[in-house]
C-alpha angles and dihedrals in degrees: 000000000000123000125207113211116204108187127181096245092197091067114068092200092058091048092051090047086054093054091048090050090048092053092048094048091049089055088054092054093247118140115237132203127183132218110237125249106260097205087057096037108024095165097043117107122215111224115210095181112132097020121124096195137023118205116199115198110194135040134314091290093060090047091053088054090053089050091053088052092051096042117170095337093101096225107162116255124203118197122210113190119236094141139083100265112017095181090149097041125093104207146015130238095275091063097040098117097034091051096046089047088053090048092051089051092052090245098129129087118255115224114193113212125197114235134205128243109201128188112190127190126209136183121218123221089255091057097254118128137223139187131223125198116206137183121215134178095184111028156312118239135187109204138180113259133245091284089070095230115146116248128231123211145153122244121209133174116202094332095319116117112225100180149302105260136195123197145081093315145274137279126209108190141176119234086264090055094048090089091054129054095339089058091048090052091053104272127137132263105253128196115247092242090073108096100185124087133268114223119199129177115221113229092325120201089227120078095211094058107114137171115266138184128230135205120262092254096051126113118215114206126189124196121193111224115247087208092069107042099180128139112283132162138209123220137188115199088340093308118122112245115222094015115169098025124089116245151105121260107234110160141016129190116194125190138157110283121249092246140031130239111237114216118186119220137155100265146344088268095062093097091058092045088054092047092054096043095044103034106025101027091224105099131096 
């Protein structure tokens, strides 16, 4: 057994918790590897191969980083909340060792979360094109650029055109991502058992444009209108797609990923407990 620790390096308490966990795992004879600090080593890639468990120490953003590291490999992820929200995490710092011990003993519930496989197309200034493939646990989003101009685009699902929209953008999320950007844009909270996609226009300039759900096998396609060549950006889990290379985003194809992300929690009811606690303020 090898465990990958993914701490939020900007939080001293999370780093201290990671050191405490590292020492305890060493006492158990378990091999430990750490994700690198992205601020110090921005070009280094963390390798999770050979790991049987990934422990995220931070908030939901840190857990999303752990999910990107794991990708579609279905290595279980345990989130320990040292952040501000912790909707996806299963325990706090006080329960760090006991929760990791339960995970290693196979005593925690395994929640299978659908992912997204995103294919984005860009056109360079010289007219050549390139494609970027992206993983997402939460969502894909097309957004207006820094100039503030609204974007125009066509939305289709499995070859069926839905509409041409103008607005601030569009979000395609998983059930897991339904409590993130999609919710802020007016979408519904969706149980993790749902394996389709949640599609939500962002501030559409059309009063009838509403959120809708797709089947798990559907493919959502977004084509940027050539008639409105304004700055626009594509994001996967809040990370800019194609960053660092010049070009205009022209097309995105979003489908369910070939593997799930497995989140460990205490029970099948953990999702509803989190909904009550985070969004209604009444849960435990």
